[in-house]
C-alpha positions, -999 to 999 in steps of 0.1 A, spaced: -354 -546 -257 -359 -522 -228 -371 -532 -194 -407 -519 -200 -409 -537 -234 -398 -570 -217 -425 -564 -190 -451 -558 -216 -441 -589 -236 -442 -609 -204 -478 -597 -198 -488 -606 -233 -471 -640 -231 -488 -648 -197 -522 -639 -210 -519 -659 -242 -502 -689 -227 -529 -692 -200 -556 -694 -227 -542 -720 -251 -539 -758 -249 -503 -758 -263 -485 -729 -245 -451 -744 -256 -459 -734 -292 -465 -697 -285 -439 -675 -301 -439 -638 -296 -417 -615 -317 -412 -579 -305 -406 -553 -331 -394 -520 -316 -403 -491 -338 -394 -462 -315 -427 -449 -301 -445 -481 -312 -439 -516 -299 -455 -543 -319 -458 -579 -308 -464 -606 -335 -479 -637 -319 -475 -671 -335 -494 -701 -321 -509 -735 -329 -537 -731 -354 -561 -749 -331 -554 -723 -304 -561 -692 -326 -598 -692 -319 -592 -694 -281 -570 -662 -283 -593 -643 -306 -625 -653 -288 -661 -648 -298 -664 -616 -318 -628 -608 -311 -635 -600 -275 -605 -618 -260 -579 -603 -283 -594 -569 -278 -590 -573 -241 -554 -584 -245 -547 -554 -267 -563 -531 -242 -541 -544 -213 -510 -543 -235 -517 -507 -245 -523 -497 -209 -489 -513 -199 -472 -495 -228 -488 -462 -222 -474 -459 -187 -440 -458 -205 -452 -435 -232 -453 -461 -259 -480 -473 -283 -484 -511 -282 -499 -533 -309 -506 -571 -306 -511 -591 -338 -519 -628 -344 -498 -639 -374 -505 -676 -374 
């Protein structure tokens, strides 16, 4: 994983871990697809609602920040909650 991908993953990890009650259960898998960098986030089922937020506002904000961080490196970034 490149330096910029690690920085973006660190940002996503920090944002999500600061929201949840069980930060030790957060697992982030980075999938590098060339121009696209995808982060699959696994977390405790009780914390999913905290990360998604009312009407999806929080996850949308996390995705916006991750995309902005990736775009400075010319990459498209996706963040998905997988469980």
